[in-house]
N, C-alpha and C positions, 0 to 999 in steps of 0.2 A: 504493500499500499504506499503511495507517495506521501511524503510528508511536505508541509509548507516550508518554503525557504525563509530565511530571516527577513529578506526584502519584502516578500508578500505579506508577512505578518505586520511589519511596520506600516504598510500602505493601508491596512484596515484600521482607521482611527475611530470608527464608530464604536460606541459601547454596545455590548450585546443586549438584545431585548431582555427586559426584566432587571436590568442593572440598577433601576431606581434612580433617585435624584442624584446619586453619586455619578452617574454616567452623563448627566446633562452637560457638564462642562465640555466633554469630549464631543458631544453632538453639536454644541454651539461652535466649537473650534473648527470642526470639519465643515460645517455649513459655511462659515465665514471664509474659510480658505478655498472652498470650492466655487464661491461666487464673489469675486472681489468688489469692495465698496465702490460706488459710482455716484453717490449723492452727497450733497453737502451735509455736514453733521446735524445741523438743526433740522433740515428735512427729514433725515433718517430718524432722528429722535421723535418727531411729530408722527411719522408714519408708523414706527414701532408701538408707540403708545396707543394710537387708534386701532392698529392691526390686532394687538393683543386684547383690547377691549372688545373688538368685534368678535374675535374668536370666543372669548369667554361668554359673551352675550349669546352667541349662536349655540354653543355647546350646552350652557347651563340655563339659558333663558333669562338670566339676570342682566338688566341694563339694555334690553332691547330698544326701549322707548327713546333712547338717546340717538338712535339712528332710524327714523321712521321710514326713510326711503329705501333702506336696506331690509328692514323688517316691518313691512307695511301692516301686518296683522298683530303688532305687539300690544295693542290696546287691551286685548283679552288675556285670560290666563294661559300661560304656555307651560306644558309639561316639559321639564327639562330632559334632554336626551342623555345628559351626563351629570353625575354627581359633583357638587361643588366641593365636596370634601376630598375626592381623589381625582382632581383635575389640576394639571400644572402644565405650563409651557416649558418645554425643554430647550427650545432654541428659537431664535427669531432673527431675520435679516430684512432689510428694506432696500430695494434696488430699482433702478430704472427699468421701465417696461417698454422699450422700443422708441421712446422720445423723451425729451426733458420734461414733458407735461404729463407723463404717465409713469406710475410706479406700481410695484407689487411688493407686498409684505409676505414673506414665506415663513411659515411657522411649522415647527415640529412640536408635537404635544402628546400628553398621556392623559388618559381618563378611564373612569369606570362607567359604563353604560348602565341603563335602567335594569338590564338583566343581571348586573353584577360582574360583567366581564370586563376585566382591566386589560387595556392594550396601550403600549407606548409606541414611539415613533410614528404616530399619525401625522399626516401632512395636510395642511390647509393653506391656501393662497387667497389673499384679498387684494383686489386691484383698486387703484386710486387714480383720479385725474386732478391736476392742479387747477384750481379756480380762483378768481378774484371775487371777494365779497366785501363790499364797502371799502374798497381801496386796499384790502389786506389780502395777501396771497395765502391760501390754504389748500389742503389735500382733502379731496372729497371721495369717500368710499363709493364704489360702484356695486349696484345690486348684482347678485349672482344670476347668471342666465341659464 
């Protein structure tokens, strides 16, 4: 049976499934190294904050009213798909998405669904466009299609 060479082992920087929060740093480092930064730091920070909030709202149902264009049915009661107790974002990056006025927030996350199944290394992307409101530039999340 062939064995892995030291170089192939070194190339696999992702933490194994089930590593828990201890593996999140490796996931973040791998994600950032795989997709070099291409946005100003202030834009990246704004996008990461919004992207993480959107993911949390989407997965847990909490905070959907903040984004009525993304979650138009958020006025009623929403049964969360994932538990807030066992939900965490393992890694996140924000990058341009084809033009200076478009961006994507790429998130890797873990959570326990309503059936009690925990899964890590889940992937979600949120797309944004740069808009100008009242003279201020902001990033607006796009509804999923």
